[in-house]
N, C-alpha and C positions, 0 to 999 in steps of 0.2 A: 861786216862792220867796218866803218871807216875810222882809221886812227888819225888823230890830228896832233902830230908831234912837230917839233921844231924842224925835223928833216922832211916833213911832208910838203910837197909843192903847194903853193898858194892856189886858191881857186882861180879858174880862168875868168875873164871879164864877164860880169853879170851872172856869176855863179855863187852858190852858197854851199858850205859843207857844215854839218852840224852833228853833234853827238850829245845825247841826253841819256840818263840812266834808262836802259832797256830800249833805246831807239836811236837810230842814226839816219841821216838823209844827206843827199847831194843833188842839187838841181838848180834851176834858174831862180834868180831873185824875183820876187813877186812885185805886185803893184806898189807904187809910191804916191803920196799925196803931200800937198803944201797948203797950209791954211794961213792965209795972211791976216785974217780977222779973228783968230782964236784968242783965248785968254793969254796964251803964250804966243806972241806975235811971231810968225814965220815958222810955225810948228810943222815939222816934216816927219812922216811916218812911212817906213818902208818894210814890207812883208819879207821876212827871211825864211819863210816856210816852217812847217811843223809847229804852228801856233807861236812863232817867235818873230819879234819885230824890233827894228831900230827906231827910236824916237829921239829927235834932236831939234834944236833951234840953231845949230851951228851951220851956217850957209854962206861961207865965203871962201874964196880960192886959197888953197894951200893951208887950210886950218888943220890943227891937230888938237884933239881933245881926249882926255882920259875918260874912260867909261868905268863906272863903279856905282855901288849902291848909294853913295852920298852925292853923286854928280847930278845936278838938275838939268844941265844944258844938253846932255846926251846920255842915253841909257839904252840897254837891250833888255827886253823882258820876254819871258816865255810863259804862256798860260798853261797851267798844269792843275788838273783837278779843280777847276773853277777859281784858282787863285793866280795872281801874277807874281812870278819869281823874277827878281831883278839881278842882273849880273853884278858880281862883286869886283871884277877887274876887267880891263880891256882898253882898247884904243880905237878911235875914229880918226882917219886921215881923209880930209876932203881935198880932192884934186881940183874940182870945179863945181859950182853950184849956183843955181838961180831958181826962181819960183816955178820953172817948168822942167828942170832937169837936174839930176844929182849924179855926180861921179866921184867915187872914192873907195876906200877899203875900211873894213871893220873886223875886229876880233873881240870876243868877249868870253869870259868864263864864269861859271856858276858855282855856288858853294857845294852843290851835290856832285861836282866833277864834270858837269856838262860844259860844252864849249861850242861856239859858233864862229865861223870865219867867212867873210864874203868880200867879193870884188863887185862893186855896184856901179852900173852905168844905166840909169833908169830914168824914164820920163816921170814927171810928177804931175798928177792931175789936181786941179783946184779942189779943196776940201770945204765942206760946209761946217762952220764953227759949231752948229748945233749937234753935229754927229761926231765930234771929237771928244 
């Protein structure tokens, strides 16, 4: 089991570490997409593994955004038992972003004690607004 504590080293570039009740994972960040014509213009979705993903519209250099259940511009969600659980706390730091590439870090925690942390350096593919 992976312990994600303050003294634990951060994930390496393009890696994610996560812990949910009864499950933990460590591995590469998954696919990312950018949707220029979605209802939320500039919608970015990045797979963080184990049914977890970052969703944001924050895409500018050196941006910092709080993540939490009330934040609409950036959130981390995990699919569990057919429902979406949204993180209650966290932070997204964007190092650089454009419609074809995203680089930054994210951490988020869930009410059930789960946590995910990732260092993202990922290409973004164009997304179809009808599939978002």
